[in-house]
N, C-alpha and C positions, 0 to 999 in steps of 0.2 A: 197459225198453223191450222187448216182442216184435218182433224184427225181421222175422218173417215175418207181421206182421199189418199189413193195409193198408186204408187208407180213402181212397174216391176220390170227387170230385164234379165233373161235367162240365155245363157248361150250354150248349146248342144253339140259338141264335137260327135259325129256318126260316121260309122264305118261303112257307108253305102253312097252311091252317087246321089247327087242333088236331085235328078228326076225320080228316083226311087222314093227317097224321102218325101218330096213334094206330093207324090202319089198317094201315099200314106195319110199326109196330113191333110190333103184336101177332101178326104173321107172322114168326117167327125163322128157320122154314124156307128164308123167301126173303133173309136177311140176306146170303148169298154173292154174291147178285146185286149187291148195292150196296156192301157192305162187303168191302174186299179183305182184311181181316186175319181174318175169319170164315170159315175155310176149309171147314168142313162142318157141317151141322146135319142129325141123322138123328131123326125124330119116333119116340118109342116108344109115345105114346099122345096123346090131347087135350090133356094138359098136362105131359108129360114130354118131354124130348130130350137127345140127347149131342151137345155142342158142340165143335168143335176151333179153336182160334184160334193165330194165330202172326202176330206183329207182325215188326219189324226184326232183334230178336235171331234167332240159330238155334237157337230151341227152339220146340215147340208145346205147347199145354196143352189137354189134355181134361178136360171135366167134365159132369156130370148137371145139369141145369136142371129143375127141378119148380116148377110155377106156384104160387104161394101167393095170389095176389091179381090179378084181372082185373075192373077197375072201369072202365068206359068212361066213365060219368058223371063219376067223379072224376079220370078220366085217368091211372090208376095200372096198371101191370103192374109185378109183383114174383115174383121168383124165389127158391128156396133152391138154392145150388149145392154140388155135392160131388164129390170126384175130385182133379184136381191142385189145386184151389183149393176150400175151404169156406168158406160165410157165405150172403151174400144179394146181390141187386141189385135196384134199383127204377128203372123211368122213371116220370116224373111229367110229363104234357104239360098245358100250360095255354096259354090266349091271352096273346098281346104285340102289342099293336097290331095291325096286319093279318095277322100271322103267328102262329108258335107258338113257346113257350119249352119246350125238352124238357130237362128236368133227369135226369141219370144218376147214381144213388148206389150205391156199391158198398162193402162191408164184407167183407173175405175173409182168410182166413188161408192161406198158401201150404203145400201138403203135398207138392209135387213135391220128391223128394229132392235132385236136382241144386241147385235153387233155394234150398231149405232151406240147404244147406251153402255157398252163395254169398250168403246173406242179408245179412252186413253189409257187404262190400265191393261188392255187386251193387245194394244197394237205390238209390242215386241213378239207375243206369242202368234198373232194372226199372221205376221211375216214370216216366220219360223214355220209355222204351218203351211204357208205356201211355198217356201223353199224345199220341204219335205216332199211335197206334192211334186214339184217340178222335177225334183231329182228320182223320185219313184217312175215319172212319166218317161224321163229319158232312159233309165233302166229298161223299161217295159219296150219303149220302141227299139232300142238296139236288139233286144231279142226277137221282137217282131221281124225286124229287117233281115236278122240272120236265119230266120226261119222260112222265110219266102225266097 
C-alpha cells in the first residue's frame, strides 16, 4: 500500500438548483469567501491558479490547479493538481429533488516532505482533517447559496 496515495469522495446535498451551484463552483477565486479552509486562490490565467488550503492541522498545502474539463451541460468541473499534492479532482453537479447533489472526487499523492514522512502514523488524522475541511466547505456553500 502506498501510504501517500489518497482517494476521497464527498457528497453534498444542497438546497439550490444545479445551475446556481455550478456557477459558484466554477469560480475558485471566490472559494475563500465561503470556504474557510481555502486560504488563497491566485488566478494565473483563465484555466490555471495557485491554491493554498489549511484545515485544522497546523500545516498549509499549496498546489497549482489546471482546468482539464469544464462542461456545464454535464455538470462537470475537473482539474489536474501539482505541488504539495499531485493528481486530480472533479466536481460533478446533478439535480437531486428540488436541489442539487454535488459530488467531489479527488485522487492524489502527497508530495509535501513533512506529510510524506508522517504518512503511516498520520494517515487517519490526515483523512479526518480532510473530512472536516469538506464538512466546513459544504456548510459555507449552503450559507453562500442562501445569501445570493
